N, C-alpha and C positions, 0 to 999 in steps of 0.2 A: 225459542222464537226469534225470529230471522228478522232481527230490526238494522238502528242504525248504532254505528260508533264514527268513523269518519268517512262512511262510504256517503256515496252520491245521493241525493233527497227521490229519484226514481232509479231503479233496477235495472241495469242495460240488459238490451238483448245479449244471450248467453249466460247471463247469471245464473249460479247453483243458489237457490233458498235453503237456507236450513232453518230449519224448524225445531225446537226444542224445548222440555223445562230446564229451567233455571239450576237446578239438582243436576244437570248434568252438564253444563258446563264445562268443566273441565276435559273431558270426555270428548266435549263437539269441538273442543279448541283443538285437538289435535288432529280430529278429521278435514277441520281447515284448513290448520296447517299444511297438511299431504297436498290436501285440492292447489291451495294456492303455489306451492311449489313448482306446480306444473304449469303455473301460469294460465288457472280456471279461475276466472270472476267470480268470489263468494260472496253473498250477503250472511252477516251474520250479528245480528245484536248481542252487544255485551251491557244494553245499561240496563237499571232497574226502574225506569220510566214508564210504566203502563199507564193506558188508560184516554177517552177523549175522544171525541167526533174527530179531531184532527190527527189522532194516531190511527183510529180506525180507517181511515179515506187513505193515510201513506199505507198500511198494509195490504189494501184492498187492491190499493196501484202496484204493489209492489210484487203480489203475489200473482198480478195479472198480466205483468210485465216479462217475469222471471222465465228460463227455458226450461229449467231445470226443479221441480220441489222434495227436497229429502225432508223425509218425517223423520224424526230420531227419536224410534219407539224403546221403550227400557220399563220396567218395572216402577220406576218414578212415576213417567207416565199413566201407568196403569193406574195405581194408585191414588191420580189426583182428579178426580171428577170435574176439577174448573180449572183451568189458566186458561192465558195469552194463546198454549200453542194452539189448543182447542178451535179458537176464532180461525187460526193459522190454516188450523187440518182444514177446518168448514169450508173455509174461502174457496182452498185446494181440490175439496172433494167439491164445489159447485162448480169450479173450472172443467174437470175433467166430465161432466156433463155434458159441454159444448164440443169438448175435444174427440172422433175417432179411437175407439179402444183401440186399435193399430198403432197409436201414437206413445211415446214415451215421454209421459210429463210428472209422474208420483214413481219415487227412486224408494222406498222404503228403507230406512237402517234398523237394526236394531241390535243394541248394546250389549244384551245378556240375553237369557235363557227366557224370556219374555217368550208366550205363543203369541199366535196368532187368535186363540181364542179368548186368552186372559186379555188384552193390548186393549180392549176397547177403541178402538178406531174405527174410520169410515169404511163402507165396504167397499170402494173402488180402490183401499190400498190394499183391503183383502184379493182385490183381482189379480195382481202383479206378487211377483217373486220377491221377496224380503232379502235382506242382502246384512249376513252376521259380522258386527266389526267390534268384538269381545274388546269394554274398557278406550273403545275409537282407536283399537291399534286400525291402522292402516292400512291395508295391501295393497301392494303396488296394480296388480289386476283390476282394482275395484276403480282406482286413478284412472287407468286407461279405458276403463268403460266408461266412464263420466268421462272423458275428452272424447269419446269415439261418438259419442250420444251427441258432443256437441259441436262435433266435427262439419263442414259444410256439405262432406259427403254423406254423413250421417246423422244428421241432426235432426231434434225435433221439428223440422218444418221440413223435411225433405225425406222423399222414400225410402222404405225399408223394405228388403223380402218380409213377406209374410212370416212370421215365430221369429224372423231374425232377431230380432229386439224384445219381442213379446208385446210392444206395441206402436208405419210409415202415414204419412199424410200428404198434403197439399205438393203436388206433383210442378216441379219449375214447367215455364211456359214453353222452354226450349225444350221438353221431354215429351210435351204433349201430344207431337205429331207423330212420333214414333212408336209412344204406347198405344195411339189410335189405331194405326196401321196392325200393330203386334194384333190388338183385339181385334181386328178383322179378321188375321188371318187366323185367330184362331176361334171365329164364327165358323167360317169358311171350312176350315178342319173338322168340323166339331160337326157339322152338317153335311159331309159328305161321311162322316164316321157313321153319323145314327140312321143315311141312309145305307150302307155298305152292312150292318148289322143288322139294320128291317127285314134286308133283301134275305138274309141268312137265318130270322126267326132267331138270333141269339140276342137280342138286343134285352138288355133287365132296367126297371125302373131307379132311377138315378135317387137315392134312401139319401140324402143330408145326413152327417153326424150330427150325434148326441150334443147336446149343448154342453158347454163347460163348467161345473159348478165350482165354482171358489172351493179353497178347504175350509171350512168355518163349521161352528158350532151348527151354524143354520139349517146346515145341509143333513145333521145326527149322522152320517153314516161317519163309526171309528171313534165314534163321542164316549166318552168315560167320565164315571165319578168317583175318586177315592172316600167312600165312605171311612170317619175315625175306624184306629185299631179299639177294641174291645178288652180289657185288662180283667185279672181275677179283682175282685174287692178287694181292699185293705193292702194291695201289694203294693207302696209307694214306690216304687222301682219298678215294676212294671207298669204301673201308672207313665212315669217318663218314659221309656220302653216302646209306649204304645204311641204316646205325641211325637215321640221321634220318627218311628217308623211311620207315623202317618204322613209328616213332615218329608220323609226320604223318599218315600214314592209317590207323594204327589209332584216333587221336583224332577225325578226320574221317568214318569207319566210325562211331564209338561217337556221335555227333552227326548220324547220319542219323537219321530216324524210321521209316524204314520197313524199315532193318534189326536184327537182332540180331549181335552182336559177341563170339566169343570172348575172353575176355582175352587179355593180351602174357605173362600166366604159365601161365596153363592152355597159351597155345601153344609156350612153350618146354619146358614139362613132356611135353609129348605128342611131340615132335619128335625125342628120339632115340631112340624106339624105334619110332614111324610114320614111318620115309622117303618112301613113296611116297604119291601125290596121295589118293587113295582111304583106303588105310590112316589118313591123319592126319583126314580128313573123320571118317572111324568113331573114330576117338581122342575126335575132340572133340564129336562130335554135330552138326555142322554138314552144311549141303546142300551149301555153296557155300567155296571157298577163295582168295584171291588170293594167287597165284604173282608174284613181281616179280623185277625184275633191275634193277641198274645197268649200261650199259655207257659208254665215254670214246666223246667224240667230237670233232672238231675247236675247237668253240667250249665243252667243258665235258661236261658228262655228259648221257646222256639215261637215264629213268626208264622201263622198261618193266612197265607194270601188267594182269596177264591177269587175268582172271575162269572158273576152273574150275565146271563139276559138279563136285559131290564123286564122284561115285559112279558116273559115266561117264567120268569126267577128260578129260571135252569140253573145249576152250576156248573158252568166249562169247565171250568179247571183248577186244580188248586196245586198250590208249590207252598213247602215249607221249607223253610230258612232259619239257623242255628246261631243263635245269638250269648256270646261268652257271657256267662255268671255277670261282672261288673261294669258290661258296655250297654250301650242304647242301641246300635244298630249291628249286622253283620261285620266282619272280620273285613271283608271286601266290597266295594260298592257295586262289584260288576255281579257278584252273587245276584242281588236286584233286579239289576239289570237283564242278566240272562231268563231268572224266574216271569219279570214284566214280559221279557219279551215273548216269550213260550205263551203267556196268557193273549196277549196283543194277538198272535200269530192265529189263538183261536176266536177269539172275538171275530178275526178277520172273516176266517172260514164261516162264521154264523150271515155275517156283512154277503159273502159269495151265493147263500141257499139262496137267502131274500131276495138277493135278485135274478136266484131262477128263470123265473116268471118273466120277467122280461122280454120282451122282441128282443132280435138281436140289434135292429137298427136305433134302439133306445138304450144301448148301455153307452154310458158317456167313459169319460177318459179314467175316474177312479172304479167303475165298476172291472172295469177292463185291467187296470192294473192290479187290483187285488187280486181277481180269478187268475190273471198269470204268477201271482204267489201260491196263492193256495195251488196248482196245477203243480208249479214247480217242486212245491212241497210234496206233492201227491208220488210222484215217480219219479222225487233225487237218490231213493237207497235204492231203486228196484233196478229201472231205465231212465237214468242223467238224461239220454239221448234224447226222448220221447218228451220227458218234459220237458227238456233245451226247445225241440220243436213247437209245442202247444206254447208254452209262456211266449217265446218270439213271436209269434204270430201276435199275441193278444197283446202283445205290449208295441209292433208296428202298426198296430189299431189304435190303438192310446198315444199314440206320439205323433200319427197323424190329424188326430182333433185337438191335442194339447204340445206343438214341439216342445215346449220349455219344461214342460211337466218334471221336478224335480223327483216324485219318486216313478214315478214312470222309466227316467234318465238310469237312474241309480239301481231301479230293479234291474235293468238291460244292460249295463257293466255288471255288475254282479254275476249274474248267471253267464256272461259271455269271459268271467275271470275264475269259473269255478274249477278246480283242478281235475275234476272227471270230466272237460272238457277231453283236456288233453289222452282221456282214455279212449274215445270214440274217432275223437273229430282227426281225416286226414289232412287239415291246414288250419292247426290250432291259429297258425299268425292271423287268418280270418277274421277268429273270434275275436284275438286280442286287438284286433284293429276298429269291429264293432264297439268294443269295449272304451278303444281309449276317442272314436269320435262320441261316443256317450258320456263320456268324462267332458270330454272339452265344452261339451253344450251345457253341460252340469254348471261350469266354472262361468259357462258366457251367464248364466242367468244368476248364480250367488258364487260373484268371483271370490268369497272366505274360502271357501272348499274344503269348509267343514263338514259334511256329510260325506264325502268322497275320501278323506287322506288314506283310508285304509286302500282302497282300491284303485289310489295314486300307483301306492307302496308296492301291492300285489303286480299291478301295470309293471312295472319297473323290475320290480326281480324276476316276472317271466319274459323279459327282454335281455337278461344279465346286468341291469343294471342297480345291482347289488347297494351300491354308493346312495346311490337317488332316491333308492327305499328307505333307507334309513333316513333321507330328510322327512319323507312322508311319514311314516310312520312314527317317529321322535314329535312332529305339528301334532300328530294324534293323544300320543301320551302326555303331551304337554294340555291337552285338558281332559284326559280321562286317563291319569295314570296308572290303573287297574285293571284297563282293558285287557283281556284276555288271548284273545284274537292279536290287538300289537304285540303285545309283548313275547308272545311265541311267534311272529315275523321278524321280530328284531331280532330274537336268536337267530334264527336261519341267517336273516342280513348280516350280524355280526360272526356267523363263521364261512361266511361266502365273503367276508372281506377278509380274512387272517385273522379276528379279535375274540376267538372263541370263548375264552377265557371273561369275558365282558358277557357273555353271554351264560354263563354258567349259573350265578347265584340269579338270573330271570329262570331258568326252567326248572332250577329246585324248588321255588317259592311257589310257581306254577305246579308242581304234582307233588307239593306238601298241602296246598289249598285242595285238591281234586285228586286223592292219588289214584282210584280207580274211574275217572271219567272218559277221558276222551284217549284214544288208540293212536290219532295225529299228537298228541302233547306229550304223550309219553314216547312216542317216537323220536319226536324231536329233542325230548330232554336225552334219549340215547345218545343220540348224533352228537351233539355237545360233550357229552360223558367222553366218547369216542377221540372226537375231536382233541379234547385236550389230554389224552391220554389214559383217560380213567377206564380202564377195561372192564374192568370189576362190574362196575354200576354203569356200562353201557351192556352189558349181559344181560343184568338181571330188570334192566328197565325195558329191553328189548322183548323179551321176553314177556312181560305184561303187556307191552302192545300188540305182540300177537297172538294174544290169549283173547282180545279184543278186536279183533280183525273181522268185520261183516264177508259174510261169503264172496258178494261182489268185490269187497276191497284185497281178495285174497292173490288176486292175480296181476292187480296195479303196480305201475313202478310208482304211483302215489303213495304208498301205503305199504305194500308189502317189500318196498326197500330196507324196513327196519327187519327182512330178515337179513339180508347182505351185511346188516351193523351187527347181528347175532352171530354169524358167521366169522366175521372178520375179528370180531371181542374176544371172539373163545380164541383162535386163531391167537391173537396177539397173547391170553396169558398161558398157551404153552398147552392149552385143552384140544387135543388133537381130534380124542370122540366126540367131545360136541360137538367140536368144530364140522365134521364129517358128519353127523347128525345134521346136522342143522342143513349143511347145505343141499343135504338128500331131501329135506324137505321142503328148500327153497327150489331146486331143477323137478318135483312132482309137482308144485304148485305153476312152475313156470318154465316147462322143457324146452322149446327152445333158444333159451337166453345160459349157454354153457360155459363162455370163456370173457375175460376181461374184456374183450372188445366189444361183445355182444351187450355185456353191461354197459360200455359206456354208451353204446346205440339207446337203449331200453330205457335208462334213467333219464328222467325228464330235466328243464331247467328248476321245477319246486321241488325236484326230490332235496331232502336235507343235504345228503354228501355229493351229489353229482357234482365231480369234479376235484371232490379233495385226494388227492393219490394216497396219502395213508388208508384209506380204503382200498384201495387197489392190492398194496403191500399185504393186508391183512388180508385180505381174498389168495392171493398167490401165495400165502402161509398155511389158506385151507386145503390148498390143492386145483384151485381153481386155474385153468390154463390162459395162460397171456391170448 
């Protein structure tokens, strides 16, 4: 509730109006203090007196005069159907109807994991990107963005480059003549180009980009509902497991940026009259359903999670998760995230199929981004270069339509930071540059950076800045302490920064959770054990990793480097014959890498033991010439 304390009765130009529910006062105070510490004028009410005509007139005047309106969104606002903050939000929404969409006025902030679907906010709030400031912890980047928006050079009443801030405005009189002359020049050049193209008979019709649709439940693409887990009758603990798993899957689905989830209350309200999957999907207006069950096993319980196409009731995929006997959920939340991630990807492929009949000119940013992810997945294992080319072209089109689309920016950074790029790119720095630019643009739209911490860490590691990589990955792990990819990357970063003993418990835990899961994870564990001098474990883990290598990984310096760990470990153990056989296997797979000098050139920055001198000592003992 942006209101008065010791503030003036009229909101000065350049003031930021903070609108919030009273339950969030403590968190909002942190935001207010951070902004005021930077010299930003903030209007924040801390009184409890509300109502009356005088009050309503004051609110209308303040919202009409403020420079930026920051609605603070949370589970508290979502759960309150009434409140003065809703009046403030509606007034701000009404003002947006008189403002060009190229102008920044509304800057939504979310204090928790509340999704746009569950937030119950005006549609104008959904058209712009949200910034997440958990608990009101305000990042310097967010403060800088607000200062930039309020600055004379880039203020809400000055022109900005299209897409630079997401929303440019009235042009000062001093600039109108320049812009008019530029516009005339553009028209002349365009006319000449038209005539020239027509003369060569190569003119193509101008096709406007498809309308950019906000990410919301109203659009229905990638919309999900979690049906309550069914449990065996008469098993009280199974019932508790079912309730806990329903809540966990709901929460993790809401936290997934690719999905829009119906709320639990919406699902519970619809189920009494919509018992069949198709009728439930229609009642909830979602495309997909998670239909779930709890089954008893010898060691506890098993959660069966199936994703269905709501219209056809066809099962797209199914995942089974083990739950210990006395527990309510799987040991690690990352298991749930991995299962849901796979099923969300299957749903995305269904959305891509649905859009196959659309004319190319009608594809919007979501169609293009979904298709890019699907095509990347199609080619990743067999021909990553082709997958990269197809996905990059689609994402370039998506970002032409919506330059600040977070999903398109994040996927752009993801494919350019894939380790597979090192295998085919003649200039990996070019791909890293593309990733860096995408991350920078992402951070402009979402200064919290929560969606790209892992990508920031990967980029820092690829550039040899492993200390910075640790900072970014630790930021991720503070929010998601059991994130497997984050833990694996942290282990590598610790080895690279000379702290392998700290990495040991991380990799041992990852391997214990999934003993036969990923060759990369086993290879990293092998490298860590080698780095601490545990050569027996290093050799054993390396053999298990090698057995899981795919055909296209057999010669890659990002995967086959585990063969070198095996060679060096066996040599350090004094197993000369085993080391010789392992070395021959490596040379058979990579015949042009014969010496330690060749190996140093062959390994990449991502390689676990690249630059680790004891590796080359072990290889020399195995008979690798310098």
